[in-house]
N, C-alpha and C positions, 0 to 999 in steps of 0.2 A: 565346516559350516555349510549349510545348504545354499543353493543359488538365491539370488535376490527375490524378495517377496513379489507375488504376482501384481500387486497394485502399485509398486514403486514408481513406475513411470507416470502414472496418473497423478501423482503428487508433484511432478515436475512441470507445472503449468505456469506460463507467464502471459498475462493479458497484454495485448498490443493496442496501439491507438485505434486500429481498425475494429477491434473487438468492442470498443466502448460505444455506448448509445449517445451519439452526438446531439440528438434532440434533447435528451435529458441534461446534457452538459450546458446547452444553450439556456435552458430554463434556470439552471443554477447561476449562470452568468447574468441573467436578467435580474436576479436578486441583487447582484452587485450594482447594476445600473440604477435600480430603485434606491439602494443605500446611498449612492453618491449623488444622484440627480433628482430623485423623487421626493425625499423628505417624509414619505409615508410611515417610516419606522416609528416615528413619534406621534403618529396620528395627525400630522399636519397636511395641509393641501399639497397636492403634487405640483411642484414648480417646474420639473423637467428641465433644469438648467444648471450649468456650472457658472454661478454668479461671479466668481472671481475672474475667470477667463473672460467672461462677457464684459465686465466693467473695464478690463484692460484694452478692449476693442482691438484684439489681434486679428488681422485679416490676411496675413502673409502666409506663404507656403515655404516649406523647408524640410530638413531631415533631422532626426534625432537618433542616437545610437545607444542600444543596450550594451552596457559594458560590465564585464565580470570584474568585481573588486577583489576576488579571491578564486583559487582553483575550485572546480566543482564538477559534478556529473549533472549535465543539463537535463531538465525536465520541465515541460510546459510550453515549449516552442510551438508545438502543434496546436496549442490552444489559441494562439494569437489571432489567426484569421477568424475564429469563432467569436472572440471578444470584439474585434472590429465590426463584425457583422451585427452582433446584438446591440452594440452601441450606435449602430446605424451610421458608421463612418466609412461610406463607400469610396471616398476620395483618398483614403490612406492606403498606401501599399507597404507591405512588409517583405523584406528579403533577408535571408540568412544562409550561410554555408553550413550551418550545424543542424543536427536533428536530435530528437530526444534520445538520451542515453549516451551522448557523446561527452568525452571529457573536454573541459574548457579551461584554458590556462588563465592565470591572473592577468588582468588588464586587456584581455582579448575582447574584440568587438563581436558581440553575439549576433547582432542583426541591426537593420536600419528600418525606421519608420519614416516614410516620406509622404507629405501631403499638407493639408491646412494645419497650421501650428495650433490653432485653437482646439481642433479635434484631437490632435496628439496629446495635448495637455489634459483634456478631459478623460482620456483613456489610460493615461500613464500609470496611475496608482493601481488600477485593477490588473493591468498587465504585469506590473512588478509584483503585486501580491501573489498571483498564481506562480510566477516564475520562481520567486524567492522561496515560497513554501514548498513547492514540489521538488525543486532542485536541492533543497535542504534534506528532504527525505531520501532522494536518490543518492546523494552524497553520503549520508549517514549509513544507508543500506550497504553501500560498497565497503565502508570502513568495517562494518560487522562481518561482511562476507569474507573479506581478506583475512580475518582472524581465524576462520575455520576452513578455508580452502584446502590447506595442506592435509586435512584429515578426511577429506572426501564426504563431508557432511553438508547437506543442503540447508539453506536459510529460508524459512517460511515466515510470512507476515501473519497478522491476526485481524479480527474484526474490531479491534480497539482503534477506531478511526474517528476523525472529526465528523459529526453529523452533517450529512449532505455532500461530503467530499470523499466518501469511501472509495468509489471506483477510480477517482483521480489519484488518491493517495496509494492505492494498490498498484496503479499503473506506474507511479513514481518508484515504488518498491521494485517493480519489474525492471525499470530503466536502470536501477542501481545493481541489478544482478540477482535479486532475490526471487524466490518462487512465491506464487500466490496461493494461500490457503483458501478455504471456502470463501466465496464472495458474500454470502448472506446465509440466511436460514433455509434457503430454498434449493441449494445445489449440492448439499452433502449432509449425511446423517452424522452428527457428532453428539454422542450420548455422554453427558457430563455427570459429575458427582451428584448434582441436584436432581437430575433426571432419575438416577438410580435410587436416590433417597426417596423421591416422590412415589416410586413404585415398590419401595421396600425390597430392592433386589441388589444388595451391595456386595455380597460375598457368596462363595461356594457354589453349590448346585443351584440355588435360587437365582444367582447372578447368571450362571451359564444358561439355564433354561429360559430366562427372560430374553437374553440376547439371541438365543437360537430362534425364538419366536419373532424377533425383529428381523433377523436375516431371512426368515421364511416369508415374511410379509413384504420384503423389499423387492417387489416385482419390477420396479423401474430401474433396478441395478444401480442405485446410488452407492457411492463409496460409504462404508460404515466405519467410523472410528469411535473408540470408547476411551474416555479419560479415566485413569485410575490414580489413586494416591497412596496405595499400599501394594507392596510386591506380591502379597498373597492373592491379590485379585487377578494377577497376570494370566495364570494358567487357565482359569475358567473363561476368561475373555477370549483368549486365543482359541480354545477348544470350541467356542460357539461359532467360529467361522467368520469373524469380522475381518476387515481389511487392514486396520491399523489400530495401534494403541498409543495414546498420549500419556506420557509419564509426567504427572503434575507435581512439581516441587520435589523431584527426586534428586538426591545428591549425585555427583559424578560416579562415585563408587557404587551406588545403588543402581544407576543406569547400566553400568558394566555388568552387574549381576543379572539385570533384566534382559540384557542382550544375549547373555549366555543361555538363559532359560528359553528365550524366544527362538534362537537358532534360525533366524531369517524366515520364520513362518509368516510373520506379518510385518508391516511397516512400523518402525518405532520412531516416535516423535517425542522430544524432550521439551518441556516448557515450564514456565513459572519463575518469575523474578530474575530472569537471565539478562545481564547487562553487558555493555561493551567490555568491561574489565573482567568479567567472569566467563564470557562465552567460550574462550579457548579451553578452559578447564572442562567444560561440558563436551566440547567437540572431541577432546582426547578420549572420551568414553566411547565415541563413534556410534551414536544413534544415526539413523538414516537422515533425520532432519532435526533442526532446532528451530522452534518458533518463538518469536518475540515481537511485541508491538513497540519496542523502544525506538527503532528508527523513525516511527511516526510521532510518538508522543514525547520523545525527549530531544528530537533534532531541532536545531536552530535554523532560522531563515538564513539562506545564503545572501551575501551582500552583492546586489546587482544595482547598477545605477543607470539613469537615462541621461546621456550627455548630448549637448547640442553642438551642431556643426559651427 
């Protein structure tokens, strides 16, 4: 078999915390502030107040501790300073010995919030929501990854993400050891079956000629990947000079056949209905990558609590 396809390393990307647009994240957190304190979601006047904490007349300072109720891969710890900033809680300090992507044992203290207790109480739910959601994705991603590691297959995420949370959920995938597929419609050309149907170029010479024209017009050198759902489409797609082929809903045996035909000319990605229970069977066929949105849309929130000193 030939050496690895030229584009293989370009598919092995993981976004880091530094890569993320923090101003955009702050805008998303501001929606959380509005949800909890503003009341505008129901068209009511903005009260900008935690009326429960306010009526308790809490004026003391102290510490509260984020505690892992179960083992996890941590994600979201980097968000906490931004959450405190957007909630305008300058008097709260947060300390932690952990960073995103670290494994955390059950009952471990993840970090401490110290400052006015009324402000800690007002930010508690938003902090926990982000931590529990993102840590759940990171932990689930690692479970998927461990099932395919022995076969040298990479795990890719998808664009099947929660509206408004894509970059954070993809970051969580990276923290769990997965690779990040395209971030949006802007950073990679992925021609799917509906694109081919729309231009009536689904098979044979017509398919090959159409894709050759796409490659020729790609002066910005974006990665070009094409989704196929029939083995007969494979050779025309490869011959057109694209970088990768996505095998949609291929069985493991059909993936093996496609890999033999391909002979490492392009990157092969398997996708479609792959779950945690079936992913090892697909990995045994040894595509370069398996993509699945399951760690995002089927993961459960990790149990994290806020305990008082």
